[in-house]
C-alpha positions in Angstrom: 87.8 87.2 115.7 91.0 85.5 114.7 93.4 83.9 117.2 91.3 85.4 120.1 91.6 89.0 118.9 88.8 91.1 117.4 89.4 92.9 114.2 87.8 96.3 113.5 87.5 97.5 109.9 86.7 101.2 109.4 84.0 101.8 106.8 84.6 104.4 104.2 82.8 107.7 104.2 80.3 107.5 101.4 77.0 109.2 100.7 74.3 106.7 101.8 71.4 106.2 99.3 69.9 102.8 100.5 70.9 100.5 103.3 68.5 97.7 102.3 70.5 94.6 101.5 73.7 95.8 103.1 73.8 93.0 105.7 73.2 90.4 103.1 75.9 91.9 100.9 78.3 91.9 103.8 77.6 88.2 104.6 77.8 87.1 101.0 81.0 88.9 100.4 82.6 87.6 103.6 81.6 84.0 102.9 82.6 84.1 99.3 86.0 85.6 100.1 86.6 83.1 102.9 85.6 80.1 100.7 88.1 81.4 98.1 90.9 81.0 100.7 91.4 84.7 101.7 92.7 85.6 105.2 90.2 86.6 107.8 91.2 90.2 107.9 91.0 90.6 104.1 87.5 88.9 104.2 86.3 91.6 106.6 87.8 94.4 104.5 86.2 92.9 101.4 82.8 92.5 103.1 82.9 96.1 104.5 83.8 97.4 101.0 81.0 95.5 99.3 78.4 96.5 101.8 79.5 100.1 101.7 79.3 100.2 97.9 75.8 98.7 98.1 74.7 101.5 100.4 75.9 104.1 97.9 73.2 103.2 95.3 69.5 102.8 95.4 68.2 99.3 94.9 70.1 96.2 93.9 73.3 96.6 92.0 76.3 94.4 91.4 79.8 95.9 91.6 82.7 94.1 90.0 85.1 92.3 92.3 87.8 94.7 91.1 85.9 97.7 92.3 85.3 96.1 95.7 89.0 95.1 95.9 90.1 98.7 95.1 87.9 100.0 97.9 88.9 97.2 100.3 92.6 98.1 99.8 92.0 101.5 101.2 90.2 100.4 104.4 92.2 100.4 107.6 91.9 97.4 109.9 92.9 97.4 113.5 93.5 94.2 115.5 92.1 94.7 119.0 93.7 92.9 122.0 91.7 90.1 123.4 
C-alpha cells in the first residue's frame, strides 16, 4: 500500500518449473529495490519480476538486475482505490 491505496502487479505468464524460493526472492528483491531508493510501485514490479524468473527455472539461480528490469518494465501495475 502507498498513500492508503493498494497496488496490484500482474505476474507474467511463464512456464513454472520450481516455486521453492519464490517468496524469499520476492522479499529480497523488494527490500533491495526499496533500500536503493526506488518508488514503491517499481519495487513491487521488480519483486514480481524477480520471483517470476526464479519460478521459471529449477533450483537456485541468479538473474542479472538488467534481466529483472526488462521483465519488470513489461508488468502492468494497477492502483486500487482505498
